[in-house]
N, C-alpha and C positions, 0 to 999 in steps of 0.2 A: 357409650361407645359398648356395644353387647357382648357379652361373654357367656355363651349357654353353656356351659363345661365349669363357672364359677358365683357359689354361694357365698355371702358376707351373713354372718350371724351374731348378735349382740347376746353373751348370756352371763353369767354370774360366775366370774372365771372359778371360784373355788369349789361351785358344786353344781356343773355343766347336767344338761337332759342325760340321764340316764343309758337310752338307747342310742347313746352318740360311741360305745365302745368303740372301738375298732373301725370310726367310721371315717378318717378327714384322710387325704393325701399329705393335706400339709395347713398346718394351724403359723399366724401370726402375733405378738402382738406389737404393737407401733407405740413406742414414750408412752407406756402404761404400765409395767411391771411394779417401777416402785411408787405406783399409787394405793397397788392390792393391800389391805389391810394381813393377809396371811399369801404372800406372792406362793412361799412355800406350796401351801396347798393348791394355786393357780399352776402350777409347772405339775405339779402330781397328775394333777387332772390332762392337760394336756398330753402327757406320756398313755394319757388312759383313754382319750380319742382319736389319739394320731394311732393311722394303719402299721401295722408292723412296716419297717421303712419309710415309713414319713418323714416330714420334714416339718422341722419349729425352725422359724425365722422367730428375732428378737432386735426389736431395733430400739436404743435406749439413750437419753442425749449422752453428749461429749462435753466431756470436763474434767474437772480436777477437786480437790477440795480448796482448791486457791480462789476466790474473786478478784485479787488483783493478777496472777497469772491468767487466769483465762479472761481478761478484759483486757489484756495483751494480746493474747491470742482469736478472739473472737469479736473484741470490739466494742462497745458503751451495750449494743444487744444482751453481753453476757450477762448482767445484772439483772436482765428482766428474768433469767431463767433461772438467778436463785432465787426473786421476790417470786416466782408463780413456784416454785418449790416450799418455799418456809410456808406461805399464804395459802397455797392450796395441796399441794400432795401430801406436807406434813399432816394435815389437817384432816385430810382424807384417808391416808397412808394409817393413821391412827384412833381411826375412828370406829373402834372393833373390840371389844371384849378381852378379846383371843389375838391382838396386835403379834405382826412378828415386823419389823423396822429393820427393811432392803432402803434404804432413802440415798438415791444416786447422787444429790448433791452433794455426800462427802465425798465421790470420785475417788481417783485411784490416789495414793498418797506418792 
């Protein structure tokens, strides 16, 4: 499907291209903010590259801090989300000297 007015870019979320200030109508993060070593800097950069009045959309995993409750709600596959979070997201998100933790598997209280 060709969308002539849509472009996709991949950048380091905490330090995007300097020329991108006020460039984008919309920025979206899908299931990735919790993986950032510095999610605070990623959000700051998103604000910088959005045009005034631009749209920021962030989609994160749906879950709580209770594996048993999530298993009852979402089925056995919920355990896989916790495994991925522990063995991938935690490792990626903590791989920086200046890390700040926002870990999605802690979920809501």
